[in-house]
N, CA and C of each residue as an Amber inpcrd file, in Angstrom:
protein
   663
  32.8690000   1.1680000 -41.4320000  31.6010000   0.8560000 -40.7680000
  31.5930000   1.4860000 -39.3730000  30.5130000   2.2040000 -39.0530000
  30.3990000   2.8840000 -37.7610000  29.3780000   2.1850000 -36.8890000
  29.7880000   1.8810000 -35.6890000  28.8870000   1.2290000 -34.7410000
  28.4690000   2.2450000 -33.6960000  27.1660000   2.5050000 -33.5930000
  26.6530000   3.4590000 -32.6060000  26.5310000   2.7790000 -31.2570000
  27.1030000   3.3940000 -30.2630000  27.0150000   2.8540000 -28.9210000
  25.6410000   3.1420000 -28.3400000  25.1600000   2.2940000 -27.4290000
  23.8510000   2.5160000 -26.8160000  23.7190000   3.8980000 -26.1860000
  24.7710000   4.3820000 -25.5310000  24.7070000   5.6870000 -24.8790000
  24.4970000   6.8030000 -25.8930000  25.0930000   6.6450000 -27.0890000
  24.9200000   7.6390000 -28.1350000  23.4750000   7.6630000 -28.6140000
  22.8950000   6.4880000 -28.7680000  21.5020000   6.4060000 -29.2020000
  20.5700000   7.0600000 -28.1900000  20.8480000   6.8250000 -26.9030000
  20.0310000   7.4190000 -25.8460000  20.1230000   8.9380000 -25.8940000
  21.3460000   9.4730000 -26.1100000  21.5510000  10.9140000 -26.1470000
  20.7950000  11.5380000 -27.3120000  20.8880000  10.8910000 -28.4880000
  20.1940000  11.3990000 -29.6680000  18.6900000  11.3600000 -29.4590000
  18.2090000  10.2590000 -28.8870000  16.7800000  10.1180000 -28.6330000
  16.2870000  11.2010000 -27.6790000  17.0880000  11.4830000 -26.6350000
  16.7110000  12.5180000 -25.6830000  16.6800000  13.8910000 -26.3300000
  17.6370000  14.1570000 -27.2010000  17.6730000  15.4280000 -27.9220000
  16.4510000  15.5870000 -28.8030000  16.0760000  14.5290000 -29.4830000
  14.8970000  14.5700000 -30.3480000  13.6340000  14.8420000 -29.5420000
  13.5260000  14.2510000 -28.3540000  12.3440000  14.4660000 -27.5210000
  12.2530000  15.9200000 -27.0660000  13.3800000  16.4890000 -26.6570000
  13.3800000  17.8810000 -26.2250000  12.9990000  18.7960000 -27.3830000
  13.5510000  18.5310000 -28.5590000  13.2220000  19.3310000 -29.7390000
  11.7370000  19.2370000 -30.0610000  11.1790000  18.0370000 -29.9630000
   9.7540000  17.8440000 -30.2500000   8.8800000  18.5830000 -29.2400000
   9.2870000  18.5450000 -27.9640000   8.5260000  19.2530000 -26.9310000
   8.5530000  20.7640000 -27.1660000   9.7130000  21.2820000 -27.5060000
   9.8210000  22.7150000 -27.7790000   8.9780000  23.1060000 -28.9910000
   8.9510000  22.2530000 -29.9820000   8.1470000  22.5550000 -31.1670000
   6.6570000  22.5720000 -30.8420000   6.2490000  21.7560000 -29.8870000
   4.8550000  21.8130000 -29.4370000   4.5380000  23.2040000 -28.8940000
   5.4500000  23.7330000 -28.0780000   5.2510000  25.0780000 -27.5540000
   5.3000000  26.1420000 -28.6300000   6.1250000  25.9380000 -29.6430000
   6.2320000  26.8980000 -30.7350000   4.9210000  27.0390000 -31.5120000
   4.2030000  25.9400000 -31.6870000   2.9770000  25.9860000 -32.4970000
   1.7380000  26.2790000 -31.6660000   1.8590000  26.2740000 -30.3340000
   0.6890000  26.4510000 -29.4700000  -0.0380000  27.7640000 -29.7580000
   0.7080000  28.8640000 -29.7870000   0.0980000  30.1570000 -30.0450000
  -0.5560000  30.2460000 -31.4160000   0.1620000  29.9100000 -32.4920000
  -0.4600000  29.9480000 -33.8170000  -1.6850000  29.0530000 -33.9400000
  -1.6480000  27.8670000 -33.3270000  -2.8190000  26.9780000 -33.3730000
  -4.0210000  27.6640000 -32.7360000  -3.8100000  28.2670000 -31.5690000
  -4.9100000  28.9270000 -30.8740000  -5.4360000  30.1140000 -31.6810000
  -4.5360000  30.9030000 -32.2300000  -4.9440000  32.0900000 -32.9770000
  -5.7070000  31.7300000 -34.2460000  -5.1990000  30.7740000 -34.9990000
  -5.8610000  30.3850000 -36.2450000  -7.2560000  29.8460000 -35.9730000
  -7.3510000  28.9430000 -34.9960000  -8.6550000  28.3660000 -34.6680000
  -9.5960000  29.4300000 -34.0950000  -9.0610000  30.3240000 -33.2700000
  -9.8870000  31.3550000 -32.6620000 -10.4180000  32.3570000 -33.6710000
  -9.5440000  32.8930000 -34.5030000  -9.9850000  33.8830000 -35.4870000
 -10.8920000  33.2530000 -36.5400000 -10.6400000  32.0000000 -36.9020000
 -11.5170000  31.3290000 -37.8650000 -12.9420000  31.2340000 -37.3310000
 -13.0650000  30.9260000 -36.0440000 -14.3990000  30.8710000 -35.4340000
 -15.0120000  32.2670000 -35.3040000 -14.1880000  33.2230000 -34.8750000
 -14.6910000  34.5780000 -34.6500000 -15.2720000  35.1760000 -35.9280000
 -14.7130000  34.8260000 -37.0620000 -15.1610000  35.3870000 -38.3360000
 -16.3160000  34.6190000 -38.9550000 -16.6740000  33.4860000 -38.3680000
 -17.7290000  32.6610000 -38.9710000 -18.9110000  32.3840000 -38.0460000
 -18.7640000  32.6290000 -36.7490000 -19.8680000  32.3720000 -35.8180000
 -20.8890000  33.5140000 -35.8880000 -22.1470000  33.1630000 -36.0680000
 -23.2180000  34.1550000 -36.1430000 -23.3250000  34.9320000 -34.8300000
 -23.3460000  36.2490000 -34.9550000 -23.5400000  37.1040000 -33.7970000
 -22.2690000  37.4420000 -33.0380000 -21.1420000  36.8380000 -33.4050000
 -19.8950000  37.1020000 -32.6860000 -19.2160000  38.3320000 -33.2750000
 -18.7490000  39.2200000 -32.4070000 -18.0780000  40.4460000 -32.8450000
 -16.7330000  40.5860000 -32.1470000 -15.6940000  40.8050000 -32.9280000
 -14.3660000  41.0110000 -32.3470000 -14.2940000  42.3140000 -31.5600000
 -15.2570000  43.2060000 -31.7590000 -15.2730000  44.4670000 -31.0260000
 -15.9210000  44.3350000 -29.6530000 -16.7300000  43.2950000 -29.4750000
 -17.4880000  43.1750000 -28.2280000 -17.1920000  41.9090000 -27.4310000
 -16.7890000  40.8640000 -28.1200000 -16.6990000  39.5520000 -27.4710000
 -15.2660000  39.0200000 -27.4890000 -14.7160000  38.6730000 -26.3480000
 -13.4000000  38.0220000 -26.3170000 -13.5010000  36.5780000 -26.8110000
 -12.3590000  35.9840000 -27.1080000 -12.3230000  34.5920000 -27.5760000
 -13.0620000  33.6520000 -26.6260000 -13.0540000  33.9720000 -25.3420000
 -13.6820000  33.1010000 -24.3480000 -15.1400000  32.8200000 -24.6790000
 -15.8230000  33.7910000 -25.2770000 -17.2380000  33.6300000 -25.5690000
 -17.4880000  32.5790000 -26.6490000 -16.4620000  32.2470000 -27.4090000
 -16.6150000  31.2130000 -28.4310000 -16.8850000  29.8460000 -27.8110000
 -16.6000000  29.7070000 -26.5200000 -16.8710000  28.4390000 -25.8290000
 -18.3580000  28.2310000 -25.5730000 -19.1680000  29.2490000 -25.8320000
 -20.5990000  29.1830000 -25.5580000 -21.3770000  28.7740000 -26.8070000
 -22.5680000  28.2690000 -26.6120000 -23.4230000  27.9090000 -27.7350000
 -23.1790000  26.4930000 -28.2380000 -23.9140000  26.1270000 -29.2930000
 -23.8510000  24.7580000 -29.8150000 -22.4680000  24.3780000 -30.3170000
 -21.7190000  25.3410000 -30.8580000 -20.3830000  25.0560000 -31.3860000
 -19.2790000  25.3910000 -30.3810000 -19.6710000  25.6360000 -29.1510000
 -18.6980000  26.0200000 -28.1430000 -17.6210000  24.9870000 -27.8800000
 -17.9340000  23.7180000 -28.1500000 -16.9580000  22.6460000 -27.8940000
 -15.6770000  22.8450000 -28.7050000 -15.7950000  23.5310000 -29.8530000
 -14.6070000  23.7520000 -30.6850000 -13.6020000  24.6340000 -29.9440000
 -14.1060000  25.7080000 -29.3550000 -13.2170000  26.6010000 -28.6250000
 -12.7240000  25.9690000 -27.3290000 -13.5620000  25.1680000 -26.6820000
 -13.1030000  24.4420000 -25.4940000 -11.9140000  23.5590000 -25.8640000
 -12.0560000  22.8310000 -26.9660000 -10.9600000  21.9810000 -27.4370000
  -9.7390000  22.8250000 -27.7860000  -9.9580000  24.0020000 -28.3710000
  -8.8560000  24.8960000 -28.7240000  -8.1010000  25.3400000 -27.4800000
  -8.8460000  25.7310000 -26.4460000  -8.2170000  26.1140000 -25.1740000
  -7.3710000  24.9660000 -24.6150000  -7.9740000  23.7900000 -24.5310000
  -7.3060000  22.6590000 -23.8870000  -6.0970000  22.2040000 -24.6970000
  -6.2640000  22.0730000 -26.0220000  -5.1540000  21.6330000 -26.8670000
  -3.9920000  22.6080000 -26.7990000  -4.2830000  23.8990000 -26.9090000
  -3.2120000  24.8970000 -26.8510000  -2.5250000  24.8810000 -25.4920000
  -3.3130000  24.7070000 -24.4260000  -2.7240000  24.6280000 -23.0950000
  -1.7870000  23.4470000 -22.9470000  -2.2100000  22.3060000 -23.4710000
  -1.3550000  21.1080000 -23.4170000  -0.0710000  21.3370000 -24.2140000
  -0.1730000  21.9870000 -25.3590000   1.0110000  22.2750000 -26.1780000
   1.9630000  23.2270000 -25.4520000   1.4090000  24.2220000 -24.7570000
   2.2520000  25.1330000 -23.9710000   2.9740000  24.3890000 -22.8570000
   2.2740000  23.4840000 -22.1940000   2.9020000  22.7060000 -21.1210000
   4.0170000  21.8310000 -21.6860000   3.7760000  21.2270000 -22.8410000
   4.8180000  20.4190000 -23.4910000   6.0310000  21.2900000 -23.8080000
   5.7810000  22.5030000 -24.3300000   6.8820000  23.4180000 -24.6170000
   7.6420000  23.8090000 -23.3670000   6.9180000  23.9780000 -22.2640000
   7.5620000  24.3220000 -20.9920000   8.4640000  23.1860000 -20.5090000
   8.0000000  21.9530000 -20.6690000   8.8230000  20.7950000 -20.2870000
  10.0870000  20.7560000 -21.1420000   9.9260000  21.0110000 -22.4440000
  11.0860000  21.0420000 -23.3280000  12.0600000  22.1350000 -22.9430000
  11.5400000  23.3290000 -22.6040000  12.4110000  24.4290000 -22.2060000
  13.1300000  24.1130000 -20.9040000  12.4470000  23.4510000 -19.9790000
  13.0630000  23.0720000 -18.7130000  14.2500000  22.1380000 -18.9270000
  14.1100000  21.2490000 -19.8990000  15.1990000  20.3100000 -20.1920000
  16.3060000  20.9640000 -21.0200000  15.9490000  21.9880000 -21.7830000
  16.9350000  22.6300000 -22.6580000  17.7720000  23.6730000 -21.9200000
  17.1680000  24.3800000 -20.9730000  17.8640000  25.4580000 -20.2680000
  18.5800000  24.8870000 -19.0520000  19.8760000  24.7450000 -19.1490000
  20.6520000  24.1270000 -18.0700000  21.3820000  25.1390000 -17.2060000
  21.6650000  26.3220000 -17.7380000  22.4160000  27.3270000 -16.9890000
  21.7860000  28.6980000 -17.2250000  22.2110000  29.6690000 -16.4220000
  21.7860000  31.0480000 -16.6280000  20.4970000  31.3950000 -15.9120000
  20.2040000  32.6780000 -15.9140000  18.9850000  33.1720000 -15.2730000
  17.7470000  32.6060000 -15.9600000  16.7350000  32.3800000 -15.1680000
  15.4400000  31.9770000 -15.7280000  15.3210000  30.5380000 -16.1380000
  16.3580000  29.7330000 -15.8910000  16.3040000  28.3460000 -16.3580000
  15.2080000  27.5390000 -15.6440000  14.8210000  27.9820000 -14.4550000
  13.7490000  27.2980000 -13.7190000  12.4150000  28.0100000 -13.8940000
  12.3970000  29.3130000 -13.5980000  11.1320000  30.0420000 -13.5870000
  10.5870000  30.3300000 -14.9840000  11.4590000  30.4810000 -15.9650000
  10.9710000  30.7110000 -17.3240000  10.0510000  29.5890000 -17.8030000
  10.5210000  28.3310000 -17.7820000   9.6530000  27.2200000 -18.1700000
   8.4350000  27.0580000 -17.2630000   8.6220000  27.2360000 -15.9410000
   7.4980000  27.0750000 -15.0190000   6.3650000  28.0510000 -15.3380000
   6.7110000  29.2710000 -15.6520000   5.6930000  30.2790000 -15.9350000
   4.9960000  30.0200000 -17.2670000   5.7410000  29.5240000 -18.2550000
   5.0990000  29.1460000 -19.5120000   4.1510000  27.9730000 -19.2700000
   4.5640000  27.0400000 -18.4230000   3.6730000  25.9480000 -18.0480000
   2.4360000  26.4570000 -17.3320000   2.6070000  27.5000000 -16.4940000
   1.4670000  28.1080000 -15.8190000   0.4810000  28.7150000 -16.8060000
   0.9950000  29.2930000 -17.8830000   0.1240000  29.7920000 -18.9480000
  -0.7290000  28.6600000 -19.5070000  -0.0700000  27.5180000 -19.7370000
  -0.7950000  26.3720000 -20.2760000  -1.8840000  25.8870000 -19.3420000
  -1.5770000  25.8390000 -18.0550000  -2.5750000  25.4160000 -17.0640000
  -3.7520000  26.3890000 -17.0640000  -3.4520000  27.6900000 -17.1260000
  -4.5050000  28.6940000 -17.1640000  -5.3990000  28.5480000 -18.3780000
  -4.8160000  28.2160000 -19.5260000  -5.6090000  28.0490000 -20.7390000
  -6.5060000  26.8180000 -20.6480000  -5.9740000  25.7290000 -20.1060000
  -6.7900000  24.5200000 -19.9460000  -7.9750000  24.8080000 -19.0260000
  -7.7000000  25.4740000 -17.9040000  -8.7740000  25.8130000 -16.9700000
  -9.7760000  26.7660000 -17.6120000  -9.2810000  27.6790000 -18.4590000
 -10.1640000  28.6070000 -19.1510000 -11.1030000  27.9050000 -20.1080000
 -10.6880000  26.7460000 -20.6180000 -11.5560000  25.9630000 -21.4790000
 -12.5360000  25.1110000 -20.7040000 -12.0850000  24.5640000 -19.5930000
 -12.9380000  23.6960000 -18.7740000 -14.0470000  24.5150000 -18.1080000
 -13.6900000  25.6890000 -17.5820000 -14.6650000  26.5610000 -16.9110000
 -15.0510000  27.6830000 -17.8770000 -16.2640000  27.6340000 -18.3600000
 -16.6920000  28.5660000 -19.4050000 -17.1290000  29.9130000 -18.8220000
 -16.9690000  30.9410000 -19.6610000 -17.4510000  32.2790000 -19.3010000
 -18.9770000  32.2900000 -19.3270000 -19.5710000  33.2710000 -18.6720000
 -21.0240000  33.4190000 -18.6840000 -21.4760000  34.1290000 -19.9530000
 -22.6100000  33.7440000 -20.5160000 -23.1550000  34.4560000 -21.6770000
 -23.3630000  35.9320000 -21.3380000 -23.0300000  36.8290000 -22.2760000
 -23.1690000  38.2580000 -22.0220000 -23.0250000  39.0350000 -23.3250000
 -23.3640000  40.2950000 -23.2740000 -23.1990000  41.2010000 -24.4130000
 -23.8020000  40.6440000 -25.7060000 -24.9300000  39.9510000 -25.5340000
 -25.6790000  39.4780000 -26.6920000 -25.1490000  38.2250000 -27.3470000
 -24.1920000  37.5470000 -26.7290000 -23.6690000  36.3070000 -27.3160000
 -23.6000000  35.2170000 -26.2470000 -24.0850000  34.0000000 -26.6190000
 -24.7910000  33.6630000 -27.8730000 -26.2090000  34.2450000 -27.8630000
 -26.9840000  33.9090000 -28.8980000 -28.3390000  34.4490000 -29.0130000
 -29.1200000  34.1920000 -27.7290000 -29.7950000  35.2200000 -27.2390000
 -30.5650000  35.1020000 -26.0080000 -29.8130000  35.5380000 -24.7730000
 -28.5070000  35.8360000 -24.8930000 -27.7060000  36.2820000 -23.7460000
 -28.0810000  37.7140000 -23.3790000 -27.8310000  38.1320000 -22.1400000
 -28.1070000  39.5200000 -21.7510000 -27.3870000  40.5090000 -22.6700000
 -27.9920000  41.6650000 -22.8750000 -27.3930000  42.6720000 -23.7530000
 -26.1080000  43.2560000 -23.1640000 -25.9810000  43.2040000 -21.8410000
 -24.7820000  43.6970000 -21.1750000 -24.1300000  42.6000000 -20.3580000
 -23.4530000  42.9950000 -19.2970000 -22.8190000  42.0080000 -18.4140000
 -23.8940000  41.2250000 -17.6600000 -23.6190000  39.9660000 -17.2930000
 -24.6150000  39.1760000 -16.5540000 -24.8700000  39.7670000 -15.1780000
 -26.1080000  39.6440000 -14.7150000 -26.4650000  40.1730000 -13.3930000
 -25.7630000  39.3990000 -12.2800000 -25.6150000  38.0930000 -12.4940000
 -24.9700000  37.2370000 -11.4990000 -23.8840000  36.4220000 -12.1910000
 -22.7000000  36.3730000 -11.6020000 -21.6020000  35.5810000 -12.1570000
 -21.6710000  34.1720000 -11.5820000 -21.7180000  33.1940000 -12.4500000
 -21.7890000  31.7960000 -12.0140000 -20.4410000  31.3390000 -11.4620000
 -20.4490000  30.1670000 -10.8080000 -19.2060000  29.6430000 -10.2550000
 -18.2040000  29.3310000 -11.3560000 -18.6900000  28.8050000 -12.4990000
 -17.7520000  28.4850000 -13.5740000 -17.2660000  29.7560000 -14.2770000
 -18.1320000  30.7980000 -14.3260000 -17.6900000  32.0740000 -14.8640000
 -16.6220000  32.7090000 -13.9920000 -16.7830000  32.5590000 -12.6700000
 -15.7860000  33.0900000 -11.7370000 -14.4560000  32.3610000 -11.8980000
 -14.5060000  31.0330000 -12.0140000 -13.2720000  30.2570000 -12.1810000
 -12.6210000  30.5440000 -13.5290000 -13.4470000  30.8370000 -14.5250000
 -12.8800000  31.2250000 -15.8280000 -12.0770000  32.5160000 -15.6780000
 -12.6240000  33.4640000 -14.9130000 -11.9050000  34.7030000 -14.6690000
 -10.6030000  34.4770000 -13.9140000 -10.6390000  33.5680000 -12.9410000
  -9.4150000  33.2390000 -12.1940000  -8.3810000  32.6230000 -13.1330000
  -8.8290000  31.7210000 -14.0160000  -7.9170000  31.0870000 -14.9780000
  -7.2820000  32.1320000 -15.8830000  -8.0830000  33.0980000 -16.3310000
  -7.5670000  34.1880000 -17.1640000  -6.4970000  34.9700000 -16.4140000
  -6.7680000  35.2770000 -15.1400000  -5.8010000  36.0110000 -14.3420000
  -4.4990000  35.2550000 -14.1600000  -4.6030000  33.9510000 -13.8980000
  -3.4040000  33.1210000 -13.7310000  -2.5800000  33.1180000 -15.0120000
  -3.2510000  32.9260000 -16.1570000  -2.5470000  32.8840000 -17.4380000
  -1.8280000  34.2010000 -17.7160000  -2.5010000  35.3340000 -17.4660000
  -1.8930000  36.6380000 -17.7220000  -0.6930000  36.8740000 -16.8060000
  -0.8550000  36.5640000 -15.5150000   0.2520000  36.7650000 -14.5730000
   1.4660000  35.9190000 -14.9630000   1.2160000  34.6650000 -15.3260000
   2.3180000  33.7950000 -15.7370000   2.9540000  34.2850000 -17.0330000
   2.1240000  34.7680000 -17.9220000   2.5940000  35.2950000 -19.2060000
   3.5250000  36.4860000 -18.9940000   3.0520000  37.4570000 -18.2140000
   3.8650000  38.6410000 -17.9350000   5.1380000  38.2420000 -17.1890000
   4.9810000  37.3420000 -16.2210000   6.1480000  36.8870000 -15.4710000
   7.1840000  36.2230000 -16.3490000   6.7450000  35.4100000 -17.2980000
   7.6860000  34.7350000 -18.1880000   8.4190000  35.7500000 -19.0600000
   7.7210000  36.8090000 -19.4890000   8.3790000  37.8670000 -20.2620000
   9.5020000  38.5150000 -19.4570000   9.2130000  38.8060000 -18.1900000
  10.2020000  39.4550000 -17.3270000  11.3950000  38.5320000 -17.0860000
  11.1200000  37.2650000 -16.8310000  12.2010000  36.3070000 -16.5740000
  13.1010000  36.1570000 -17.7910000  12.5030000  36.0230000 -18.9640000
  13.3260000  35.8660000 -20.1700000  14.0300000  37.1650000 -20.5370000
  13.4350000  38.3040000 -20.1940000  14.1320000  39.5730000 -20.4080000
  15.4230000  39.6060000 -19.5940000  15.3490000  39.1520000 -18.3380000
  16.5410000  39.1010000 -17.4840000  17.5620000  38.1110000 -18.0250000
  17.0760000  36.9870000 -18.5300000  17.9760000  35.9680000 -19.0700000
  18.7330000  36.5010000 -20.2900000  17.9970000  37.1070000 -21.2080000
  18.6430000  37.6140000 -22.4250000  19.5590000  38.7940000 -22.1130000
  19.1970000  39.5950000 -21.1050000  20.0790000  40.6930000 -20.7010000
  21.3990000  40.1430000 -20.1760000  21.3250000  39.0560000 -19.3890000
  22.5410000  38.4290000 -18.8820000  23.4080000  37.9200000 -20.0330000
  22.7800000  37.4540000 -21.0920000  23.4970000  36.9510000 -22.2590000
  23.9270000  38.0620000 -23.2170000  23.6240000  39.3120000 -22.8530000
  23.9430000  40.4860000 -23.6710000  23.2150000  40.4620000 -25.0210000
  22.0370000  39.8710000 -25.0330000  21.1810000  39.9140000 -26.2220000
  20.1740000  41.0360000 -26.0050000  20.6190000  42.2460000 -26.2540000
  19.8160000  43.4210000 -25.9070000  18.5080000  43.4800000 -26.6810000
  18.5400000  43.0800000 -27.9410000  17.3200000  43.1050000 -28.7370000
  16.2570000  42.1760000 -28.1820000  16.6540000  40.9660000 -27.8330000
  15.7160000  39.9970000 -27.2570000  15.2270000  40.4570000 -25.8900000
  16.1400000  41.0060000 -25.0950000  15.7480000  41.4920000 -23.7680000
  14.7150000  42.6170000 -23.8920000  14.9510000  43.5320000 -24.8420000
  14.0130000  44.6350000 -25.0420000  12.6660000  44.1230000 -25.5320000
  12.6800000  43.1280000 -26.4230000  11.4300000  42.5450000 -26.9270000
  10.6160000  41.9450000 -25.7840000  11.2820000  41.2070000 -24.9050000
  10.5870000  40.5770000 -23.7730000  10.0110000  41.6130000 -22.8310000
  10.8010000  42.6420000 -22.5190000  10.3270000  43.6840000 -21.6100000
   9.1470000  44.4450000 -22.2190000   9.2430000  44.7450000 -23.5070000
   8.1580000  45.4620000 -24.1810000   6.8820000  44.6280000 -24.2160000
   7.0300000  43.3260000 -24.4330000   5.8600000  42.4450000 -24.4680000
   5.1700000  42.4000000 -23.1160000   5.9550000  42.3810000 -22.0320000
   5.3730000  42.3890000 -20.6870000   4.5290000  43.6410000 -20.4730000
   5.0320000  44.7830000 -20.9050000   4.2830000  46.0340000 -20.7550000
   3.0350000  46.0420000 -21.6230000   3.1580000  45.5310000 -22.8390000
   2.0230000  45.5120000 -23.7650000   0.9000000  44.6300000 -23.2310000
   1.2640000  43.4980000 -22.6050000   0.2540000  42.5580000 -22.1220000
  -0.6460000  43.1500000 -21.0340000  -0.1040000  44.0370000 -20.2270000
  -0.9120000  44.6180000 -19.1440000  -1.6020000  45.9160000 -19.5690000
  -1.2380000  46.4540000 -20.7340000  -1.7680000  47.7470000 -21.1680000
  -3.2880000  47.8000000 -21.2530000  -3.9800000  46.7550000 -21.7950000
  -5.4290000  46.8840000 -21.9550000  -6.2430000  46.5930000 -20.7020000
  -5.6090000  46.1930000 -19.6080000  -6.3640000  45.7830000 -18.4230000
  -7.3200000  46.8670000 -17.9000000  -6.9140000  48.1470000 -17.8360000
  -7.8610000  49.1660000 -17.3480000  -9.0590000  49.3730000 -18.2870000
  -8.9360000  48.9150000 -19.5330000  -9.9880000  49.1400000 -20.5220000
 -10.9290000  47.9540000 -20.6830000 -10.6580000  46.8520000 -19.9590000
 -11.4860000  45.6610000 -20.1200000 -12.9460000  45.9560000 -19.8010000
 -13.8300000  45.4090000 -20.6270000 -15.2530000  45.6630000 -20.4710000
 -15.7740000  46.6880000 -21.4460000 -14.8500000  47.4480000 -22.0680000
 -15.2370000  48.4220000 -23.0800000 -14.9070000  47.8740000 -24.4620000
 -15.4730000  48.5100000 -25.4940000 -15.2040000  48.0730000 -26.8620000
 -13.7330000  48.2110000 -27.2080000 -13.1360000  49.3410000 -26.8260000
 -11.7170000  49.5440000 -27.0900000 -10.8600000  48.5350000 -26.3270000
 -11.3000000  48.1930000 -25.1260000 -10.5550000  47.2130000 -24.3390000
 -10.5480000  45.8440000 -24.9810000 -11.6780000  45.4510000 -25.5700000
 -11.7560000  44.1460000 -26.2410000 -10.8490000  44.1070000 -27.4600000
 -10.8860000  45.1760000 -28.2580000 -10.0160000  45.2410000 -29.4380000
  -8.5510000  45.2170000 -29.0230000  -8.2060000  46.0100000 -27.9970000
  -6.8250000  46.0450000 -27.5160000  -6.3910000  44.6790000 -27.0070000
  -7.3220000  43.9690000 -26.3560000  -7.0030000  42.6460000 -25.8300000
  -6.6190000  41.6920000 -26.9540000  -7.3370000  41.7640000 -28.0740000
  -6.9940000  40.9170000 -29.2180000  -5.6030000  41.2440000 -29.7550000
  -5.3040000  42.5250000 -29.8410000  -4.0050000  42.9370000 -30.3850000
  -2.8640000  42.4560000 -29.5000000  -2.9550000  42.7410000 -28.1980000
  -1.8420000  42.3920000 -27.3130000  -1.7460000  40.8840000 -27.1000000
  -2.8940000  40.1920000 -27.0800000  -2.8490000  38.7410000 -26.9160000
  -2.1920000  38.0800000 -28.1180000  -2.5050000  38.5880000 -29.3120000
  -1.8720000  38.0510000 -30.5160000  -0.3660000  38.2440000 -30.4550000
   0.0620000  39.4430000 -30.0650000   1.4990000  39.6990000 -29.9320000
   2.1200000  38.7970000 -28.8720000   1.3980000  38.5830000 -27.7800000
   1.9200000  37.7510000 -26.7000000   2.0990000  36.3060000 -27.1130000
   1.1040000  35.7440000 -27.8130000   1.2390000  34.3590000 -28.2570000
   2.3900000  34.2030000 -29.2460000   2.5520000  35.1930000 -30.1170000
   3.6590000  35.1370000 -31.0750000   4.9960000  35.3130000 -30.3640000
   5.0080000  36.0930000 -29.2700000   6.2370000  36.2230000 -28.4730000
   6.6470000  34.8610000 -27.9250000   5.6870000  34.1070000 -27.4120000
   6.0030000  32.7850000 -26.8520000   6.6020000  31.8870000 -27.9230000
   6.0300000  31.9400000 -29.1230000   6.5740000  31.1590000 -30.2300000
   8.0140000  31.5750000 -30.5160000   8.2580000  32.8820000 -30.5560000
   9.5960000  33.3830000 -30.8620000  10.6160000  32.9570000 -29.8110000
  10.2530000  33.0510000 -28.5350000  11.1960000  32.7140000 -27.4600000
  11.5240000  31.2250000 -27.4670000  10.5190000  30.3750000 -27.6210000
  10.7750000  28.9310000 -27.6470000  11.5450000  28.5350000 -28.9090000
  11.3400000  29.2640000 -29.9940000  12.1350000  29.0290000 -31.2020000
  13.5980000  29.3820000 -30.9410000  13.8140000  30.4820000 -30.2020000
  15.1740000  30.8830000 -29.8440000  15.8420000  29.8420000 -28.9490000
  15.0920000  29.3330000 -27.9830000  15.6150000  28.3000000 -27.0970000
  15.9770000  27.0530000 -27.8950000  15.1140000  26.6840000 -28.8260000
  15.3690000  25.5080000 -29.6560000  16.5880000  25.7100000 -30.5320000
  16.7290000  26.9070000 -31.0910000  17.8760000  27.1980000 -31.9550000
  19.1830000  27.1870000 -31.1680000  19.1460000  27.6840000 -29.9300000
  20.3450000  27.7090000 -29.1010000  20.8740000  26.3060000 -28.8370000
  19.9740000  25.3330000 -28.7920000  20.4050000  23.9710000 -28.5330000
  21.1560000  23.3760000 -29.7250000  20.9160000  23.9280000 -30.8990000
  21.5390000  23.4050000 -32.1150000  22.8630000  24.0740000 -32.4380000
  23.1730000  25.1570000 -31.7270000  24.4030000  25.9030000 -32.0140000
  25.6240000  25.2540000 -31.3670000
């Protein structure tokens, strides 16, 4: 007969909480992508060539995308908390989780502050860019900038961490993702820029899932 000591139970419980938090971060990207693409393919007038995911927050069904932004942001923050508790030594143990948490904050703000109607979406919106940017449209842009900066920063931090651990493949993946994330910025506002944004954002969200999965796996080794 084995008697579990209270301290052992506390340790196991703490491990389970960290694992659960990391798993929240692991699913954040896929949840956002599935919900986003499902809406993009079914909303009348929405075009993946012209409209970023942000525009899904507009119109009668916009609340779905607002919820998607906020839920995914909360999941990213949970994953960041889990990573902070899991990473005890080595480079990036502080800034890696903080920057992933910053991504989550940016996504929540991006949902709370909606983009301005433009490029014909939703119905009745200007055919091009809006003549005047509203205060909430401006804050949405700031939220986007914060999320991207934190995203790129987290890639760089984890690249340094994996390089220190001599995991060259992971380090190269992180560095490449950082470069890919900034690649479409000069093209934003054009059709090619919108398409490129979808491609690199999808890769970026999947990168976050992969890194948090790696962190979670390291705890089990």
